[in-house]
GUDRENZA-109560 format. One record per residue: residue number from 1; z, x, y negated of N, C-alpha, C, O, CB in turn. Coordinates in nm, 2 decimals. Each point is the difference from the previous one (the first is absolute). Glycine has a CB too. Layout:
BEGIN
+-----+--------+--------+--------+--------+--------+--------+--------+--------+--------+--------+--------+--------+--------+--------+--------+
:   i :    nc3 :    nc1 :    nc2 :   cac3 :   cac1 :   cac2 :    cc3 :    cc1 :    cc2 :    oc3 :    oc1 :    oc2 :   cbc3 :   cbc1 :   cbc2 :
+-----+--------+--------+--------+--------+--------+--------+--------+--------+--------+--------+--------+--------+--------+--------+--------+
: NUM :      Z :      X :      Y :      Z :      X :      Y :      Z :      X :      Y :      Z :      X :      Y :      Z :      X :      Y :
...
+-----+--------+--------+--------+--------+--------+--------+--------+--------+--------+--------+--------+--------+--------+--------+--------+
//
This chain:
BEGIN
+-----+--------+--------+--------+--------+--------+--------+--------+--------+--------+--------+--------+--------+--------+--------+--------+
:   i :    nc3 :    nc1 :    nc2 :   cac3 :   cac1 :   cac2 :    cc3 :    cc1 :    cc2 :    oc3 :    oc1 :    oc2 :   cbc3 :   cbc1 :   cbc2 :
+-----+--------+--------+--------+--------+--------+--------+--------+--------+--------+--------+--------+--------+--------+--------+--------+
:   1 :  -3.02 :   3.42 :  -0.95 :  -0.12 :   0.01 :   0.08 :  -0.12 :   0.01 :  -0.09 :  -0.02 :  -0.07 :  -0.10 :   0.12 :  -0.07 :   0.28 :
:   2 :  -0.18 :   0.24 :  -0.15 :  -0.13 :   0.03 :  -0.08 :  -0.11 :  -0.08 :   0.07 :   0.01 :  -0.05 :   0.12 :   0.06 :   0.30 :  -0.20 :
:   3 :  -0.19 :  -0.27 :   0.01 :  -0.11 :  -0.07 :   0.05 :  -0.13 :   0.08 :  -0.03 :  -0.01 :   0.07 :  -0.10 :   0.13 :  -0.29 :   0.07 :
:   4 :  -0.21 :   0.21 :   0.12 :  -0.12 :   0.07 :  -0.02 :  -0.11 :  -0.04 :   0.10 :   0.03 :  -0.09 :   0.08 :   0.10 :   0.28 :  -0.17 :
:   5 :  -0.25 :  -0.13 :   0.08 :  -0.11 :  -0.03 :   0.10 :  -0.03 :   0.11 :   0.08 :   0.00 :   0.12 :  -0.04 :  -0.09 :  -0.28 :  -0.12 :
:   6 :   0.06 :   0.14 :   0.29 :  -0.04 :   0.11 :   0.09 :  -0.14 :   0.05 :  -0.04 :  -0.09 :  -0.08 :   0.00 :   0.23 :  -0.02 :   0.20 :
:   7 :  -0.15 :   0.22 :  -0.24 :  -0.12 :   0.07 :  -0.04 :  -0.08 :   0.05 :   0.11 :  -0.12 :  -0.01 :   0.00 :   0.24 :   0.07 :  -0.20 :
:   8 :  -0.05 :   0.01 :   0.29 :  -0.06 :   0.06 :   0.12 :   0.09 :   0.00 :   0.11 :   0.12 :   0.02 :  -0.02 :  -0.25 :   0.12 :  -0.12 :
:   9 :   0.09 :  -0.16 :   0.26 :   0.08 :   0.01 :   0.11 :  -0.08 :   0.06 :   0.13 :  -0.11 :  -0.04 :   0.03 :   0.24 :  -0.16 :  -0.13 :
:  10 :  -0.07 :   0.30 :   0.16 :  -0.06 :   0.06 :   0.12 :   0.09 :  -0.02 :   0.12 :   0.10 :   0.06 :   0.02 :  -0.21 :   0.11 :  -0.17 :
:  11 :   0.06 :  -0.27 :   0.24 :   0.08 :  -0.03 :   0.12 :   0.00 :   0.11 :   0.10 :   0.10 :   0.01 :   0.07 :  -0.14 :  -0.24 :  -0.11 :
:  12 :  -0.07 :   0.31 :   0.04 :   0.00 :   0.11 :   0.10 :   0.10 :   0.11 :  -0.03 :   0.06 :   0.06 :   0.09 :  -0.30 :  -0.11 :  -0.05 :
:  13 :   0.25 :   0.08 :  -0.17 :   0.10 :   0.10 :  -0.05 :   0.13 :  -0.06 :  -0.03 :   0.10 :   0.08 :   0.00 :  -0.28 :   0.04 :  -0.08 :
:  14 :   0.20 :  -0.25 :   0.07 :   0.12 :  -0.06 :  -0.02 :   0.06 :   0.00 :  -0.14 :   0.13 :   0.00 :  -0.02 :  -0.09 :   0.06 :   0.24 :
:  15 :  -0.12 :  -0.06 :  -0.32 :   0.05 :   0.00 :  -0.14 :  -0.10 :  -0.08 :  -0.10 :  -0.11 :  -0.04 :   0.04 :   0.22 :   0.26 :   0.02 :
:  16 :  -0.06 :  -0.23 :  -0.18 :  -0.08 :  -0.06 :  -0.10 :   0.05 :   0.02 :  -0.14 :   0.10 :   0.08 :  -0.02 :  -0.16 :  -0.25 :   0.19 :
:  17 :   0.00 :   0.11 :  -0.27 :   0.05 :   0.01 :  -0.13 :   0.00 :  -0.13 :  -0.07 :  -0.09 :  -0.09 :   0.03 :   0.01 :   0.32 :  -0.03 :
:  18 :   0.18 :  -0.26 :  -0.08 :   0.02 :  -0.12 :  -0.07 :  -0.02 :   0.03 :  -0.15 :   0.05 :   0.10 :  -0.05 :   0.11 :  -0.20 :   0.23 :
:  19 :  -0.24 :   0.02 :  -0.26 :  -0.01 :   0.01 :  -0.13 :   0.09 :  -0.10 :  -0.08 :  -0.02 :  -0.12 :   0.03 :  -0.21 :   0.21 :   0.01 :
:  20 :   0.32 :  -0.05 :  -0.12 :   0.10 :  -0.08 :  -0.07 :  -0.07 :  -0.06 :  -0.12 :  -0.11 :   0.03 :  -0.04 :   0.30 :   0.12 :   0.12 :
:  21 :  -0.11 :  -0.24 :  -0.14 :  -0.05 :  -0.07 :  -0.13 :  -0.02 :   0.11 :  -0.11 :  -0.08 :  -0.02 :  -0.09 :   0.22 :  -0.20 :   0.15 :
:  22 :  -0.07 :   0.33 :  -0.06 :  -0.01 :   0.11 :  -0.10 :  -0.12 :   0.09 :   0.03 :  -0.01 :   0.11 :  -0.06 :   0.26 :  -0.13 :   0.01 :
:  23 :  -0.33 :  -0.01 :   0.16 :  -0.12 :   0.07 :   0.04 :   0.05 :   0.14 :   0.07 :  -0.08 :   0.09 :   0.00 :  -0.07 :  -0.21 :  -0.18 :
:  24 :   0.27 :   0.13 :   0.22 :   0.05 :   0.12 :   0.08 :  -0.03 :  -0.03 :   0.15 :   0.00 :  -0.11 :   0.04 :   0.19 :   0.16 :  -0.20 :
:  25 :  -0.21 :   0.06 :   0.23 :  -0.03 :   0.00 :   0.14 :   0.13 :   0.04 :   0.08 :   0.06 :   0.10 :  -0.04 :  -0.31 :  -0.05 :   0.00 :
:  26 :   0.29 :  -0.13 :   0.14 :   0.12 :   0.03 :   0.07 :  -0.04 :   0.01 :   0.15 :  -0.06 :  -0.09 :   0.05 :   0.22 :  -0.03 :  -0.23 :
:  27 :  -0.12 :   0.23 :   0.25 :  -0.03 :   0.02 :   0.14 :   0.09 :  -0.08 :   0.08 :   0.12 :  -0.03 :  -0.04 :  -0.20 :   0.26 :  -0.01 :
:  28 :   0.03 :  -0.28 :   0.17 :   0.09 :  -0.06 :   0.10 :  -0.05 :   0.03 :   0.14 :  -0.12 :   0.02 :   0.02 :   0.18 :  -0.19 :  -0.17 :
:  29 :   0.03 :   0.18 :   0.24 :  -0.03 :   0.03 :   0.14 :   0.01 :  -0.13 :   0.08 :   0.09 :  -0.08 :  -0.04 :  -0.01 :   0.31 :   0.02 :
:  30 :  -0.15 :  -0.25 :   0.11 :   0.00 :  -0.13 :   0.08 :   0.13 :  -0.03 :   0.06 :   0.04 :  -0.11 :   0.02 :  -0.27 :   0.14 :   0.02 :
:  31 :   0.32 :   0.08 :  -0.02 :   0.14 :  -0.03 :   0.05 :   0.09 :  -0.05 :  -0.11 :   0.11 :  -0.05 :   0.02 :  -0.14 :   0.23 :   0.16 :
:  32 :  -0.03 :  -0.17 :  -0.31 :   0.09 :  -0.05 :  -0.11 :  -0.04 :  -0.15 :  -0.03 :   0.06 :  -0.06 :  -0.10 :  -0.05 :   0.30 :  -0.01 :
:  33 :  -0.09 :  -0.31 :   0.19 :  -0.02 :  -0.14 :  -0.01 :   0.13 :  -0.06 :   0.05 :   0.06 :   0.05 :   0.10 :  -0.31 :  -0.05 :  -0.06 :
:  34 :   0.29 :  -0.11 :  -0.10 :   0.13 :  -0.07 :   0.04 :  -0.02 :  -0.05 :   0.14 :  -0.10 :  -0.05 :   0.04 :   0.14 :  -0.03 :  -0.27 :
:  35 :   0.06 :   0.11 :   0.31 :  -0.01 :  -0.04 :   0.15 :  -0.05 :  -0.14 :   0.03 :  -0.06 :  -0.02 :   0.10 :   0.25 :   0.17 :  -0.06 :
:  36 :  -0.16 :  -0.24 :  -0.13 :  -0.03 :  -0.14 :   0.03 :  -0.16 :  -0.02 :  -0.01 :  -0.05 :  -0.10 :   0.05 :   0.28 :   0.03 :  -0.14 :
:  37 :  -0.29 :   0.15 :   0.02 :  -0.15 :  -0.01 :  -0.03 :  -0.08 :   0.11 :   0.07 :  -0.12 :   0.01 :  -0.03 :   0.18 :  -0.11 :  -0.19 :
:  38 :   0.00 :   0.18 :   0.31 :  -0.08 :   0.11 :   0.06 :  -0.11 :  -0.05 :   0.09 :  -0.11 :   0.07 :   0.02 :   0.30 :   0.07 :  -0.02 :
:  39 :  -0.18 :  -0.26 :   0.06 :  -0.10 :  -0.05 :   0.08 :  -0.12 :  -0.06 :  -0.07 :  -0.10 :  -0.03 :   0.06 :   0.27 :  -0.01 :   0.09 :
:  40 :  -0.16 :   0.02 :  -0.30 :  -0.10 :  -0.06 :  -0.07 :  -0.09 :   0.11 :  -0.05 :   0.04 :   0.11 :  -0.04 :   0.10 :  -0.30 :  -0.03 :
:  41 :  -0.27 :   0.16 :   0.06 :  -0.10 :   0.09 :  -0.05 :   0.00 :   0.00 :  -0.15 :  -0.03 :  -0.11 :  -0.06 :  -0.10 :   0.09 :   0.26 :
:  42 :   0.17 :   0.13 :  -0.27 :  -0.01 :   0.01 :  -0.14 :  -0.15 :   0.05 :  -0.03 :  -0.06 :   0.08 :   0.07 :   0.32 :  -0.04 :  -0.09 :
:  43 :  -0.31 :  -0.09 :  -0.09 :  -0.15 :   0.04 :  -0.03 :  -0.01 :   0.05 :  -0.14 :   0.09 :  -0.03 :  -0.08 :  -0.18 :  -0.15 :   0.24 :
:  44 :  -0.01 :   0.25 :  -0.20 :  -0.02 :   0.04 :  -0.13 :  -0.01 :  -0.12 :  -0.09 :  -0.07 :  -0.10 :   0.03 :  -0.05 :   0.31 :   0.05 :
:  45 :   0.18 :  -0.20 :  -0.19 :  -0.01 :  -0.12 :  -0.10 :   0.11 :  -0.10 :   0.02 :   0.03 :  -0.08 :  -0.09 :  -0.27 :   0.09 :   0.09 :
:  46 :   0.32 :   0.00 :   0.11 :   0.12 :  -0.08 :   0.01 :   0.11 :   0.03 :  -0.10 :   0.02 :   0.11 :  -0.03 :  -0.07 :  -0.13 :   0.27 :
:  47 :   0.11 :  -0.08 :  -0.29 :   0.12 :   0.01 :  -0.10 :   0.12 :   0.02 :   0.10 :   0.02 :  -0.07 :   0.10 :  -0.12 :  -0.07 :  -0.30 :
:  48 :   0.18 :   0.24 :   0.16 :   0.12 :   0.03 :   0.08 :   0.12 :   0.03 :  -0.10 :  -0.02 :   0.04 :  -0.11 :  -0.13 :   0.06 :   0.31 :
:  49 :   0.26 :  -0.12 :  -0.14 :   0.13 :   0.04 :  -0.06 :   0.06 :   0.12 :   0.07 :  -0.03 :   0.02 :   0.12 :   0.07 :  -0.26 :  -0.19 :
:  50 :   0.03 :   0.32 :   0.00 :   0.06 :   0.12 :   0.06 :   0.11 :   0.05 :  -0.09 :   0.02 :  -0.04 :  -0.11 :  -0.25 :   0.11 :   0.21 :
:  51 :   0.30 :   0.03 :  -0.03 :   0.11 :   0.06 :  -0.07 :  -0.04 :   0.15 :  -0.02 :  -0.07 :   0.06 :   0.08 :   0.24 :  -0.22 :   0.02 :
:  52 :  -0.14 :   0.22 :  -0.21 :  -0.03 :   0.14 :  -0.02 :   0.11 :   0.10 :   0.05 :   0.11 :  -0.02 :  -0.03 :  -0.25 :  -0.05 :  -0.17 :
:  53 :   0.10 :   0.17 :   0.28 :   0.09 :   0.10 :   0.04 :  -0.03 :   0.13 :  -0.07 :  -0.11 :   0.06 :   0.03 :   0.14 :  -0.17 :   0.19 :
:  54 :   0.05 :   0.17 :  -0.30 :  -0.02 :   0.12 :  -0.07 :   0.01 :   0.12 :   0.10 :   0.11 :   0.01 :   0.06 :  -0.02 :  -0.11 :  -0.28 :
:  55 :  -0.19 :   0.18 :   0.23 :   0.00 :   0.12 :   0.08 :  -0.05 :   0.12 :  -0.08 :  -0.06 :  -0.02 :  -0.11 :   0.03 :  -0.12 :   0.33 :
:  56 :   0.05 :   0.26 :  -0.17 :  -0.03 :   0.12 :  -0.07 :  -0.16 :   0.01 :  -0.01 :  -0.04 :   0.05 :  -0.10 :   0.25 :   0.06 :   0.19 :
:  57 :  -0.29 :  -0.17 :   0.00 :  -0.15 :   0.00 :  -0.02 :  -0.04 :  -0.10 :  -0.10 :  -0.11 :   0.01 :  -0.05 :   0.08 :   0.05 :   0.29 :
:  58 :   0.11 :  -0.16 :  -0.26 :  -0.04 :  -0.12 :  -0.09 :   0.06 :  -0.12 :   0.06 :   0.07 :   0.01 :   0.10 :  -0.28 :   0.10 :  -0.17 :
:  59 :   0.17 :  -0.22 :   0.01 :   0.05 :  -0.13 :   0.04 :  -0.07 :  -0.04 :   0.13 :  -0.12 :   0.03 :   0.02 :   0.16 :  -0.09 :  -0.26 :
:  60 :   0.03 :  -0.02 :   0.32 :  -0.06 :  -0.06 :   0.13 :   0.04 :  -0.14 :   0.00 :   0.11 :  -0.04 :  -0.04 :  -0.11 :   0.26 :   0.17 :
:  61 :  -0.09 :  -0.31 :  -0.08 :   0.03 :  -0.14 :   0.01 :   0.07 :  -0.02 :   0.14 :  -0.06 :   0.04 :   0.10 :  -0.14 :  -0.10 :  -0.26 :
:  62 :   0.30 :  -0.02 :   0.16 :   0.07 :  -0.03 :   0.13 :   0.02 :  -0.15 :   0.00 :  -0.01 :  -0.06 :  -0.11 :   0.12 :   0.28 :   0.13 :
:  63 :  -0.08 :  -0.27 :   0.09 :   0.02 :  -0.15 :   0.02 :  -0.12 :  -0.08 :  -0.05 :   0.02 :  -0.10 :  -0.06 :   0.23 :   0.13 :   0.04 :
:  64 :  -0.37 :   0.03 :   0.04 :  -0.12 :  -0.07 :  -0.04 :  -0.02 :  -0.14 :   0.07 :   0.01 :  -0.01 :   0.12 :  -0.12 :   0.24 :  -0.17 :
:  65 :   0.08 :  -0.32 :  -0.03 :  -0.02 :  -0.14 :   0.06 :  -0.09 :  -0.08 :  -0.08 :  -0.01 :   0.02 :  -0.13 :   0.24 :  -0.02 :   0.22 :
:  66 :  -0.31 :  -0.09 :  -0.03 :  -0.09 :  -0.08 :  -0.08 :   0.07 :  -0.11 :  -0.08 :   0.11 :  -0.04 :   0.03 :  -0.28 :   0.08 :   0.15 :
:  67 :   0.11 :  -0.08 :  -0.29 :   0.06 :  -0.10 :  -0.09 :  -0.10 :  -0.12 :  -0.02 :   0.04 :  -0.09 :  -0.08 :   0.08 :   0.28 :  -0.04 :
+-----+--------+--------+--------+--------+--------+--------+--------+--------+--------+--------+--------+--------+--------+--------+--------+
//
């Protein structure tokens, strides 16, 4: 499990970015939030845990959850 902080989140468009400890930015979609936490409001600055999924366009955070 990776850890990072939510840098930006756009609820209208349904996506956001997480900044990792290495200062990398990782994209996530709101449907990539762990089902147990989908009802909770994630906010910019929150610390989250996530798994990385390698894709052709780059890495994407999946199973995003607050820590």
